[in-house]
N, C-alpha and C positions, 0 to 999 in steps of 0.2 A: 504494500500500500504506500502511496506517495504521501509526503507530509501535508500537502495542501488539500487532500481529500479527507472527508470525515464520514464516518458511518452514522447514519441516522439512528438515534436511540429512541426508544419509546418514551413518551412523556410519563414520567414517574411521579408527577405532582398529585397529591391526594385530591379526591373529589373533582376530578377533571375528566371529561369524556372527549375524545378526539374523533371528529367526524370530518374526514378529508382534511381541508385546510382550516376548519373551524374548531375552536376550542370552546367547549360549553361547560359551565359549572354544573355539577350534579347536585350540589347542596345550595339552597337559597336561604337567606336569612329569614328567620321567623317573622320579623317585622314586615318584610316584603310580601311574604305569603299572606299574612293577616290583612295588609292593605289591599292586595289584589282581591282576596276573597270578599272584603267589604265592598269594594267597587263592583264586583260581580253581583253581589246581593242587592246593592242599590240599583244597578242597571236592570236587574230582573224585576224588582218591585216597580220601578218606573214603567217598564214595558207592560206589566200586568195592569197597572192603575191608569195608564194613559187613556185607554178607550173610555173609562168611566168618567174622566174629567175633561177630555178634549171637547171643547165647544159646548159643554153641558150647562155652563152658567154664563149668562150675558147681562151686562149692565143695561140700563135703559138706553135705548137708541135703536140699533139695528142688529139683527141676528139672521143667520141663514140655515136652511135645512136643504140638503141636497137629496135628490131622488135619482137613484142609480141601481141597476141590477135588482129591481123590485124591492128596494128598501129605502126607508127614510133615514138619513144620517145627519146629525145624531137622531136616534129613535126617541130619546127623551131629552127635552131642552128646558132649562130653568131660566126665566127672564124676570126682569123687574117690570112692574106696570108701566105702560107707556112705550114699551118696546115694539118695534115693527119687525115681524118675522117674515122673511121672504123664502119661499120654496122655489127651488130651481130644478127643472127636470133635465137631468143629464143622461137619461135613458133613451134608447132608440125607439121606444113606443110611448104613446100617450098615457098620462096618469092624471088623476084629480087629487085634490086635497079637500076633504069634507069633515067638518066637526061632527062628532056623534051627537052633540047637543044642538046642532044646526046653527051654531053661532056664526059660522062662515062656510063657504063652499066655493071652489074655483070652477072655472070651465075646464074642459079637457086641455091639458098642457102638453104641447108637442115638444120635441127636443129643443132645449135652450129657452123654453118659455118660462115665465116667472109668475108667481102669485104672491101678493103681500097682504098681511092683515096686522093691524095694530091692536095689541092686547092692553086694554085699559082697566079691566076688572081682575083683581086677584082670584086665583082658582086654578083648577086642573082642567085642561082642555084636551080630551082625547080626540084623535082624528084618524082617518083612514082614506084609502084610495077607493072611490066608488066603482072603478073599473076592475080593481083587484083587491077585494075586501080583506085578504090576508095581510096586506100591507097596512101596518098601524104605527102610530106614534103618539106622543103626548107633549104638550107644552104646559109647564107649571109656571104660573104667573104669581110672583111675590109682590107684596106691597112695596111701593117706591120708597127709597130711603128718606127718612125725615118726614114722612107723611103722618098726619095726625091719626091716632087710632081710637 
């Protein structure tokens, strides 16, 4: 063997795995594992709770409900009195929006058509599509903030 040549020796450092040209630590500090697990738990909880809160509460003003794939989204919406809710049909077929209490009813909404209704009285308003009665939703109207009770 010539003096300028070296024989490659295996990496003898403890807790190291050699994968090609990459050296990977086998042992990770507990603090790092704990932090990673906490982040995973938070992300998982956020993913589970996001549908429950996404667009479900609106302040007085405007709110939207999208109609697509034979569903109202969000299916249940909580708003303050005085809020105008607009339903937008993003489906390829016509739909309607009709309150079970007959407080409001839209015409048949073609793709991209809209229907709006302003909720002034607190209460629960269940609605459905009169063309597809299995499509249901609800608007819960709360008293406006600062209103006399």
